[in-house]
VOKEMI-185651 format. One record per atom (N, C-alpha, C): residue in one letter; z, y, x. Coordinates in steps of 0.2 Angstrom, whole numbers, padded with zeros to 4 digits, always signed. Layout:
AZYX
...
***
This chain:
M-0591-0688+1399
M-0589-0693+1395
M-0594-0699+1396
A-0591-0705+1396
A-0595-0711+1398
A-0600-0713+1393
A-0604-0717+1394
A-0609-0719+1389
A-0605-0724+1385
V-0607-0724+1378
V-0604-0728+1374
V-0607-0735+1374
P-0603-0741+1374
P-0605-0748+1375
P-0609-0750+1369
V-0613-0755+1369
V-0617-0757+1364
V-0614-0763+1360
D-0610-0768+1363
D-0608-0773+1359
D-0601-0771+1356
N-0599-0775+1350
N-0593-0773+1346
N-0587-0773+1350
E-0586-0779+1354
E-0579-0779+1358
E-0579-0774+1363
A-0585-0772+1366
A-0584-0767+1371
A-0583-0760+1368
K-0586-0759+1362
K-0584-0753+1358
K-0577-0752+1357
I-0574-0758+1355
I-0567-0758+1353
I-0563-0757+1359
R-0564-0760+1365
R-0561-0759+1371
R-0561-0751+1373
Y-0567-0748+1372
Y-0568-0741+1374
Y-0563-0737+1369
V-0563-0738+1363
V-0559-0734+1358
V-0552-0735+1360
M-0550-0741+1362
M-0543-0743+1364
M-0541-0738+1370
T-0545-0737+1374
T-0544-0732+1380
T-0543-0725+1377
I-0547-0723+1373
I-0546-0716+1370
I-0539-0716+1366
L-0538-0721+1362
L-0531-0721+1359
L-0525-0721+1363
A-0526-0725+1369
A-0520-0725+1374
A-0519-0718+1377
G-0525-0714+1378
G-0524-0708+1380
G-0520-0703+1376
I-0522-0704+1369
I-0518-0700+1364
I-0511-0702+1364
I-0510-0708+1364
I-0503-0711+1363
I-0498-0708+1369
N-0501-0708+1375
N-0498-0705+1381
N-0498-0698+1382
D-0501-0694+1378
D-0501-0687+1378
D-0495-0684+1374
A-0490-0681+1378
A-0484-0679+1375
A-0485-0672+1371
G-0491-0669+1372
G-0493-0663+1369
G-0495-0664+1362
I-0496-0670+1360
I-0499-0672+1353
I-0493-0674+1349
P-0492-0671+1343
P-0487-0672+1338
P-0486-0680+1338
R-0479-0682+1337
R-0477-0689+1336
R-0481-0692+1330
N-0482-0689+1325
N-0485-0693+1319
N-0492-0695+1321
I-0495-0691+1325
I-0502-0692+1327
I-0502-0698+1332
R-0498-0697+1337
R-0497-0703+1342
R-0495-0709+1338
R-0491-0709+1333
R-0489-0715+1329
R-0495-0718+1326
A-0500-0714+1323
A-0506-0716+1319
A-0511-0719+1325
A-0511-0716+1330
A-0515-0719+1336
A-0513-0726+1338
A-0506-0727+1338
A-0503-0733+1340
A-0504-0738+1335
Q-0504-0736+1329
Q-0505-0741+1323
Q-0513-0743+1323
A-0517-0739+1325
A-0524-0740+1325
A-0525-0745+1331
L-0522-0744+1337
L-0522-0748+1342
L-0520-0755+1341
T-0514-0756+1337
T-0512-0762+1335
T-0517-0766+1331
Y-0520-0762+1326
Y-0526-0765+1322
Y-0531-0768+1326
L-0533-0764+1331
L-0539-0766+1336
L-0537-0772+1340
R-0531-0773+1342
R-0529-0779+1346
R-0528-0785+1342
D-0528-0785+1335
D-0528-0791+1331
D-0534-0795+1331
T-0534-0800+1336
T-0540-0804+1337
T-0541-0809+1331
K-0536-0810+1327
K-0537-0815+1321
K-0542-0812+1316
L-0543-0806+1316
L-0548-0803+1312
L-0555-0802+1315
S-0560-0801+1311
S-0566-0799+1314
S-0567-0792+1317
P-0571-0791+1321
P-0572-0784+1324
P-0573-0779+1318
G-0577-0780+1313
G-0578-0775+1308
G-0572-0774+1304
V-0568-0779+1303
V-0561-0778+1299
V-0556-0774+1303
R-0556-0776+1310
R-0552-0772+1314
R-0553-0765+1315
A-0560-0763+1315
A-0562-0757+1316
A-0561-0753+1309
A-0562-0756+1304
A-0561-0753+1297
A-0553-0751+1296
N-0549-0755+1298
N-0542-0754+1298
N-0540-0748+1302
A-0542-0748+1308
A-0541-0743+1313
A-0543-0736+1311
I-0549-0736+1308
I-0552-0730+1305
I-0548-0727+1299
S-0545-0732+1295
S-0541-0730+1290
S-0535-0726+1292
A-0532-0729+1298
A-0526-0726+1301
A-0527-0719+1304
L-0533-0719+1307
L-0534-0712+1310
L-0536-0707+1305
E-0540-0709+1300
E-0542-0704+1295
E-0536-0701+1292
E-0531-0704+1291
E-0525-0701+1287
E-0522-0695+1291
V-0523-0695+1298
V-0520-0690+1301
V-0525-0685+1304
S-0532-0687+1303
S-0537-0683+1306
S-0537-0675+1304
Q-0535-0674+1298
Q-0535-0667+1295
Q-0528-0664+1296
D-0523-0667+1300
D-0517-0664+1301
D-0517-0657+1304
P-0515-0652+1301
P-0516-0645+1303
P-0512-0644+1310
N-0507-0648+1312
N-0503-0647+1318
N-0507-0651+1324
M-0512-0654+1323
M-0515-0657+1328
M-0519-0653+1333
P-0518-0653+1339
P-0522-0649+1344
P-0529-0651+1344
V-0533-0646+1345
V-0540-0647+1345
V-0543-0653+1349
H-0540-0653+1355
H-0543-0659+1360
H-0541-0666+1357
A-0535-0666+1353
A-0534-0673+1350
A-0538-0674+1344
R-0540-0669+1340
R-0544-0670+1334
R-0551-0672+1337
T-0553-0669+1342
T-0560-0671+1345
T-0560-0679+1347
R-0554-0681+1350
R-0554-0688+1353
R-0554-0692+1347
I-0550-0691+1342
I-0549-0695+1336
I-0556-0696+1332
W-0559-0690+1331
W-0566-0690+1328
W-0571-0694+1332
N-0570-0694+1339
N-0575-0698+1343
N-0573-0705+1342
A-0567-0707+1342
A-0565-0714+1341
A-0567-0717+1334
I-0566-0713+1329
I-0569-0715+1322
I-0576-0716+1322
T-0580-0711+1325
T-0587-0711+1326
T-0590-0718+1329
I-0586-0720+1334
I-0588-0726+1338
I-0586-0732+1334
L-0580-0732+1331
L-0578-0738+1326
L-0583-0738+1320
E-0586-0733+1318
E-0590-0734+1312
E-0596-0738+1314
T-0598-0738+1320
T-0604-0742+1322
T-0603-0750+1323
V-0596-0752+1322
V-0594-0759+1323
V-0596-0762+1317
R-0600-0767+1317
R-0602-0771+1311
R-0601-0779+1313
D-0599-0783+1308
D-0599-0790+1309
D-0606-0793+1308
***
């Protein structure tokens, strides 16, 4: 795993790559890929501050993070993304 970046925009870009990997993994249930796509949309909305974008994305990801149908590797990636986004502050 790569080192986590220190500035907010770099953290957001890093999480966007994690989410893109989830979205493109056909082994992950559709509802979870949909939540990852929604979180990605929130992160791309540059009209909002980084903290608001991160909070919106966290909200989308937390909704599915406890899904019992989620493969373990996907859950780990989502929790990793949430952990990084929680450090984004305005």
